[in-house]
Steps between C-alpha positions, in 0.01 A plus 500: 500500500705214642677737742185660636481500878237263649442334163356148505700235317209417268466862380663575168534817301414503136461769237148601403402755237165670528374584154166668575379799689386433856241681705495397862317640801717707737382324816344172602126470439322632806218331688269780386591456131452123513174522693359764265570284193441153643233558767684325781823533701703185564752682722582384848621846607169686451564717809777664300251680280423571136848630417672178602592240241254223426652173614401141571382440146596227257664538162162409352331792681778736396472416128120501516535856635712578194226356277233714667718809452541404134125466460442838660746652247348304208821303452541130423577298815837329540363210701226242464307467826208301631310565821526817704620636828728288709405184306602636157743287292705653221760413238672708235264570210602269215571796269740649752672191640876484545692771317173628349427653842668821374241544226204494734332842484334464841619530858730224622750427769858597411748229417790457742732687265253788460450526876870504567559759228232727647626443857866566427425815298841504341702417812744215523500457878316228692222742598418811304601683819844341525680176579391231740681577826369217720375155401273469802339746732445866414673651197504882480489498120196275499335700780497803268291328235284223641323327781626156600508274803762701688344847469127444456397371844343221286228739387395637162575868433353749253650491148725781374642602838855381434757651263405435138749399235583726206 
């Protein structure tokens, strides 16, 4: 909203209606999950361990991971990819491009609206844990739910250790 604390001038609010059911994982994909499916780990924070989120991957690698999950579940892939590993290149599959993304039966990344809907879990505050209290530095409401520059010691941390949303 226009009155939201710490809002950037180029951010605008608009109404979105989700018309389909949504299944979304409860945590970030872990390094173990990604490695088991893809056979490699692109993460820079490997000392963190298998329960830490996979990071340092491209959009192409993320959607290729979705395609591999789709194949393992015998579902049609949502993306068209060539190559493999860190050199993979992907686009939306022609059949599921644009608004047709919602009809893809396979695994895919959530749209921005879907992600925000899942994150907010019915709340109307800035964070699902409450309002933004401070625009820079540590924020107690953000500390409850996530790792970020001010509370992470610039390290990765295991997934699922902060307060979940509803």
